[in-house]
C-alpha positions in Angstrom: 26.2 -8.2 -6.3 24.7 -4.9 -7.5 21.4 -4.2 -5.7 19.7 -4.7 -8.9 20.5 -8.2 -9.4 18.1 -10.4 -9.6 18.4 -13.2 -6.6 19.1 -16.8 -7.2 16.6 -17.5 -4.6 14.4 -15.4 -2.0 14.4 -19.1 0.2 17.7 -18.5 0.4 17.8 -14.8 1.9 15.0 -15.9 4.5 16.3 -15.7 7.5 14.7 -18.7 10.7 12.2 -16.8 12.4 9.6 -18.5 15.4 6.3 -19.9 14.7 3.8 -17.0 14.6 2.3 -16.1 18.2 -1.0 -18.8 19.3 -3.7 -15.6 18.2 -2.5 -15.4 14.9 -1.8 -19.2 13.6 -4.4 -20.5 11.1 -7.4 -22.3 13.4 -8.6 -25.1 13.1 -11.6 -26.2 10.5 -10.5 -23.9 7.9 -11.8 -23.3 4.6 -10.2 -25.8 1.6 -8.8 -24.1 -0.8 -11.5 -24.5 -3.3 -13.6 -22.8 -0.4 -11.8 -20.1 -0.3 -10.9 -19.3 -4.2 -14.7 -19.3 -4.1 -15.1 -16.7 -1.6 -12.8 -14.6 -3.3 -13.9 -15.1 -7.0 -17.5 -14.4 -5.3 -15.7 -10.9 -3.6 -14.0 -9.8 -6.8 -17.3 -10.1 -9.3 -19.2 -7.7 -7.0 -16.2 -5.5 -6.6 -16.7 -5.5 -10.7 -19.4 -4.9 -11.1 -19.8 -2.5 -8.5 -17.5 -0.6 -10.4 -19.1 -1.1 -13.5 -22.7 0.6 -12.4 -20.1 3.6 -11.0 -17.6 4.3 -13.5 -20.3 6.5 -15.6 -21.0 9.0 -13.2 -17.2 9.3 -11.3 -16.2 13.3 -11.8 -13.3 13.3 -10.6 -11.1 10.9 -8.2 -12.7 9.4 -4.9 -11.4 10.1 -2.0 -13.5 9.0 0.9 -17.6 8.3 1.8 -20.0 10.4 2.6 -23.8 9.0 3.4 -22.0 6.2 1.2 -21.6 8.4 -1.5 -18.4 9.0 -2.6 -16.8 12.4 -2.2 -14.3 13.5 -5.0 -11.1 15.8 -5.6 -10.4 17.7 -9.0 -6.6 17.0 -8.5 -6.5 14.0 -6.9 -5.0 14.6 -3.8 -2.7 12.2 -2.2 -5.0 8.9 -3.7 -5.8 10.0 -7.3 -3.7 7.0 -8.4 -6.2 4.5 -7.1 -9.3 4.9 -8.3 -7.6 4.3 -12.7 -5.7 1.7 -10.5 -9.3 0.0 -9.5 -10.1 0.4 -12.9 -7.3 -1.4 -14.6 -7.9 -4.3 -12.0 -11.6 -4.2 -13.3 -10.4 -5.0 -16.6 -7.5 -7.7 -16.0 -10.4 -9.6 -13.8 -12.8 -8.6 -16.6 -11.7 -8.3 -19.8 -13.9 -5.8 -20.7 -12.2 -2.8 -22.3 -15.1 0.0 -20.8 -12.5 -0.6 -18.0 -9.4 0.2 -19.9 -10.7 2.9 -21.6 -12.1 4.7 -18.2 -8.7 4.0 -16.5 -6.5 5.9 -19.4 -9.0 8.5 -19.3 -8.4 9.2 -15.3 -5.3 8.7 -15.4 -4.5 11.6 -17.8 -5.9 13.9 -15.7 -3.7 13.0 -13.1 -0.6 14.9 -15.5 -0.3 17.7 -13.9 0.7 17.0 -10.5 3.6 14.8 -12.4 5.4 18.5 -11.9 4.3 18.6 -8.3 7.0 18.7 -5.8 5.0 19.1 -2.4 4.0 15.9 -2.0 5.9 12.4 -1.1 2.6 10.6 -2.4 4.0 10.4 -5.9 4.3 6.7 -5.9 0.9 6.8 -4.9 -0.7 8.8 -7.2 1.8 7.4 -10.1 2.3 3.9 -10.0 -1.0 2.1 -9.7 -2.2 4.7 -12.5 0.8 6.1 -14.9 3.2 2.6 -14.3 0.3 0.0 -15.2 -0.9 2.1 -17.9 2.6 2.0 -19.6 3.4 -2.1 -18.7 -0.1 -2.9 -20.4 -0.6 -0.6 -22.9 3.6 0.6 -24.3 2.5 4.0 -25.1 6.0 5.8 -23.4 4.0 8.9 -22.4 2.9 7.3 -19.2 6.6 6.1 -19.2 8.1 9.1 -19.0 5.0 10.8 -17.0 6.5 8.4 -14.2 9.8 8.8 -14.6 9.3 13.0 -14.7 7.5 12.5 -11.2 10.3 10.6 -9.6 12.1 13.8 -11.1 9.9 15.6 -8.9 9.9 13.0 -5.8 13.6 13.3 -5.1 14.1 17.1 -4.8 12.5 16.3 -1.6 15.2 14.1 -0.3 17.2 16.2 2.5 20.8 14.3 2.3 21.3 15.3 6.0 19.3 13.0 7.5 18.7 10.5 4.5 14.9 10.8 3.7 11.9 12.3 1.8 10.1 14.4 4.2 6.6 13.8 3.8 4.5 17.0 4.2 5.1 20.5 3.3 6.2 22.8 0.5 10.1 22.3 -0.4 10.7 26.0 1.1 8.2 25.6 4.0 10.3 25.1 7.3 7.5 23.6 8.8 7.1 19.5 9.0 10.8 19.6 7.4 11.9 17.1 9.1 9.0 14.9 9.4 9.0 11.4 8.3 6.5 8.9 7.9 5.9 5.5 7.3 3.6 5.8 4.6 7.0 6.7 2.3 8.1 3.8 2.3 5.7 2.9 -0.8 6.5 5.8 -2.8 9.7 4.6 -3.0 8.7 2.0 -5.7 8.3 5.0 -8.8 12.2 5.7 -7.7 12.8 2.0 -8.7 11.3 1.9 -11.3 12.8 5.3 -13.2 15.9 3.8 -11.8 15.1 0.8 -14.3 13.7 2.9 -16.8 16.5 5.3 -17.1 19.6 3.4 -16.1 20.3 6.4 -13.9 20.8 5.0 -9.9 20.5 8.2 -8.1 16.4 7.3 -7.9 17.0 4.0 -6.4 20.3 5.2 -4.5 17.9 7.9 -2.8 14.8 5.0 -2.5 17.6 3.2 -0.6 18.7 5.6 1.5 15.2 6.4 3.0 14.2 2.9 3.9 17.7 2.0 5.4 16.9 5.7 7.7 13.0 4.7 7.9 14.5 1.1 9.1 17.1 2.2 11.9 14.4 5.1 13.2 10.8 3.8 13.4 11.3 -0.1 13.9 11.1 -1.1 17.3 12.6 -4.2 19.6 8.8 -5.9 19.7 8.3 -5.0 15.4 5.5 -2.7 15.6 6.3 1.0 14.5 5.2 4.7 15.3 3.3 6.9 12.4 5.8 9.8 12.1 9.6 10.6 13.0 11.0 13.7 13.3 14.4 14.8 12.4 16.3 18.1 12.5 16.5 19.2 9.1 19.1 21.3 9.4 21.9 18.8 11.1 19.6 15.3 10.1 19.8 14.1 13.8 16.7 12.2 15.4 14.5 14.2 17.3 12.4 11.2 18.1 8.8 9.1 17.2 4.9 11.0 17.0 1.9 10.2 15.7 -0.7 11.9 13.4 -3.4 9.1 12.6 -2.2 6.9 15.5 -3.5 6.6 18.6 -0.2 8.1 20.4 4.1 8.1 18.9 4.1 4.7 21.1 0.8 2.9 19.5 1.1 1.0 16.3 -1.4 2.6 13.4 -2.5 -0.3 11.5 -3.1 0.9 8.4 0.9 2.5 9.1 2.0 -1.3 10.3 0.2 -2.4 7.0 2.5 0.1 5.3 5.6 -0.9 6.0 5.1 -4.4 5.5 3.9 -3.7 2.0 7.1 -1.1 1.6 9.5 -2.9 3.1 9.1 -6.3 1.1 8.8 -4.3 -2.2 11.8 -2.8 -1.6 14.1 -6.1 -0.7 12.6 -7.1 -4.0 14.1 -4.3 -5.8 17.7 -4.1 -4.2 17.9 -8.2 -2.8 19.1 -6.4 0.5 18.3 -8.9 3.4 18.1 -6.3 5.9 14.7 -4.8 4.3 13.4 -8.4 4.0 14.4 -8.6 7.7 12.3 -5.4 8.5 9.6 -7.0 6.4 9.1 -10.1 8.4 9.4 -8.4 12.0 6.7 -5.9 10.9 4.5 -8.7 9.6 5.2 -11.0 12.8 4.1 -7.8 15.0 0.7 -7.5 12.7 -0.6 -11.0 12.3 0.3 -11.5 16.2 -2.0 -8.5 17.1 -5.0 -9.3 14.7 -8.0 -10.4 16.4 -10.3 -13.6 15.5 -12.2 -12.1 12.9 -8.8 -11.0 10.6 -10.3 -7.4 10.0 -8.2 -5.1 11.7 -9.2 -2.4 14.5 -7.7 0.9 13.2 -5.0 1.0 16.0 -3.2 -2.4 17.7 -2.9 0.1 20.7 -5.8 1.4 21.4 -7.2 1.6 24.4 -10.1 0.0 23.8 -8.7 -2.6 21.1 -9.6 -5.4 20.2 -13.1 -3.6 20.5 -12.5 -0.8 18.6 -13.8 0.5 15.4 -12.4 -1.2 12.3 -10.2 -0.1 9.5 -10.8 -2.5 6.5 -8.3 -0.8 4.2 -5.2 -1.6 6.6 -6.6 -5.6 5.7 -6.5 -5.3 2.5 -2.8 -3.4 2.2 -1.7 -5.9 5.0 -2.7 -8.6 3.0 -1.0 -8.0 -0.3 2.0 -7.2 1.4 1.7 -10.6 2.9 1.1 -12.7 -0.2 4.4 -10.7 -1.8 6.0 -11.5 1.5 4.9 -15.7 1.4 7.1 -15.1 -2.0 10.2 -13.6 -1.0 10.3 -15.5 1.5 9.2 -18.5 0.4 7.5 -18.8 3.8 3.9 -20.3 3.4 2.4 -19.1 6.6 2.2 -15.2 5.3 0.1 -16.8 2.4 -2.2 -18.4 4.7 -2.8 -15.2 6.8 -2.8 -13.2 3.4 -6.2 -15.3 2.5 -7.8 -15.1 5.8 -7.8 -11.9 5.3 -9.2 -11.2 2.2 -11.6 -14.1 2.9 -12.4 -11.8 6.1 -12.8 -8.4 4.1 -14.9 -10.5 1.4 -17.3 -11.8 3.9 -17.9 -9.5 6.5 -16.8 -5.8 4.7 -18.4 -5.8 1.3 -21.6 -3.1 0.7 -23.5 -5.6 -0.4 -26.6 -5.3 2.0 -26.6 -1.7 0.5 -28.4 -0.3 -2.5 -27.0 3.5 -2.4 -23.3 2.3 -1.5 -20.8 3.3 -4.1 -17.6 1.8 -3.0 -16.3 -2.1 -2.9 -15.2 -2.1 0.9 -17.0 -0.6 3.9 -15.9 -0.8 7.6 -12.4 1.6 6.7 -11.5 4.3 8.9 -9.1 7.2 7.7 -7.7 9.3 10.7 -9.7 8.6 14.1 -7.9 11.3 16.0 -9.3 13.5 14.0 -12.6 12.1 13.8 -12.7 12.0 10.4 -13.7 9.2 8.1 -14.8 6.7 10.6 -16.3 3.3 9.2 -16.6 4.8 6.1 -15.3 3.4 2.5 -12.1 4.5 0.8 -10.7 4.3 -2.2 -7.3 2.4 -1.7 -9.2 -0.2 0.1 -11.1 -0.8 -2.7 -7.5 -0.9 -4.8 -6.1 -3.0 -2.5 -8.8 -6.1 -2.4 -8.9 -6.3 -5.9 -4.7 -6.4 -6.3 -5.0 -8.8 -3.3 -7.4 -11.3 -4.8 -6.0 -10.5 -8.6 -2.5 -11.7 -6.9 -4.3 -15.2 -5.6 -6.4 -15.8 -8.6 -4.4 -14.1 -11.7 -1.1 -13.6 -10.4 0.5 -13.3 -13.7 -2.0 -10.7 -14.7 -1.6 -8.2 -11.9 2.0 -9.2 -12.4 1.9 -7.5 -15.9 0.4 -4.5 -13.9 2.9 -3.8 -10.9 5.6 -6.0 -11.6 6.1 -8.5 -8.7 9.5 -9.5 -9.9 12.5 -8.3 -8.7 14.4 -5.5 -10.8 
């Protein structure tokens, strides 16, 4: 069967797994489905109204908050896709065409980045902005630009190590062998390019990178490091490392969430059961590491956990990945935990109590080891919270935007 063939059933591909760790199992007295729906709808209402009030004054791409106000990048940094993505989710939820207009205007400002070969983050930049714009408008400019961004991304592929390098320019020796788990989220741009062009080279590179990451990052217990280094000349493995996690042997919560979401997506695009198995191992570890409040600490193995600072963005990303995984593996317990995550974020991590806050989600941590962005708001937390809620409340609409099917 072709890797791109649609699976007859996801359930048949799911291997038997043990029950979830006790600490992560649904507790007694959980709210009813109706109560959960009300909570998520109230959170979405709040988010959309917040975006509506802030959007007219947004003059760039939000990268994080300082004293509760957005700080901007003019070229988008690595997060530029999330503001137009948030506007698209707001449009799908509300039907207000103001959001549609603002999303298109914001996305258009990323145009120069489609030729950027200096970053692996082109999926983050172009999938929630340009790919979504094409899916929702049918205007070919967006499709063509996203494919050009995929062309730029594959230039970062090292065939000796079979990986896409994370950081540094193509001719820079520093970091030439550095791979990070975040890149798993950029592979769907390559799957999109293969679907649109009929050229398998994009998906082939995505699959090779995913196989390398699967082999190098995955530990026996299902945890992963942030970084893995290779010799860029020979492709030989050097070993794990970290930049944003506590240590090379720890488990950075947002990285774990990127892995859950990314491996589930590449499974849906290929039908390769190994990717589904990996996604489930990552998910089972992360679920077992959650505390009773269902808001992840920034690193599951930091010395002060579970009494450490939180990263709500990790919870929002993880919720989206678990909802996807629940459907792909036909395992309801992943959806149960995803709903607990979204409910916890909606009840304890929104900026409702602040009259000056410009973001939706608080209690996020960008880079704890660098003391950069501790307990702030981050644009991807806002985006993935809305995506997660839309997956629950309006799954057909979010499918229109980001394509939840198999290729």
